N, C-alpha and C positions, 0 to 999 in steps of 0.2 A: 873769426875770417871778416875782415873789412872792405867789402865792396864798395869802390865810388862807381855812383849813378849819375847819369844823364837823363834829365827827365824832360818830356815834351807834352804838355796838358796840352788839352781841346784838339788832340788829333785827328784826325779823320777815319784813323785805326788803330789798334792793338797792334805792336810790334814790340820786340825785345833785338837785339841787336848788342853781342859781345863785343866788344872791343881790343881783349886781351885778357888775360885769364881774371882779374880783379877789376876790370871796367867797362862794365855794358850799359845801354844808351836802351832807354824804356819810354814806347810814345803810349798814351793813353787818353781814352777819349774821354775823359770824367776833366771838367774844370779846375782850373785849382783853389775854388771856394769850398771853406768850412770843414779842408781834410779833403776833400772828398779825390782830389787823383793822387794824396798821399796813400790813402785807405788802397785804390788802384795799383797802385806801384808791390806796395807791401803784397796784393794778390797775387800780381802777375810774378811776384820773385817767388812767393809759396808756389804756384804749379809749375815754375822753370826749373826750381832747385827739388822740386817735391818733399817738401818740408812744412810743417806747420808753420800760422800765420805769425804762430807766440813766440816761435824763434827768430824773429825780424825784427828788429828796431833802428830807425833812425836818430842817429847819434850826432849828426849834423846837416844843417841841411835845409829844416822841418819847410821854411817859408822861402826856399831858392831851388831853381833848376839844378843845380848838381849837389847831390846827397852824398852822406858818405852812410852808409847801413852794415850796422854791424849781424851775422848770422853766427846762431850759437848754435851748438848740438847736444843733445843730452848723451850721455855715454850710454 
């Protein structure tokens, strides 16, 4: 499964909003420096979907606010 994620870094509060079945908006409090915001996004998705962080990978948009994230599930 590939999700399109709109990220709002340096937000006042952490928030996840599903826009449709494969599009999500995530606000994180971390700044977009040294990958901190990306790590926060992966952690938030991990908690939201109840899957390990190792099954979540940013495949496009590592330095962008719009990301494509691949979710892999183990059989």
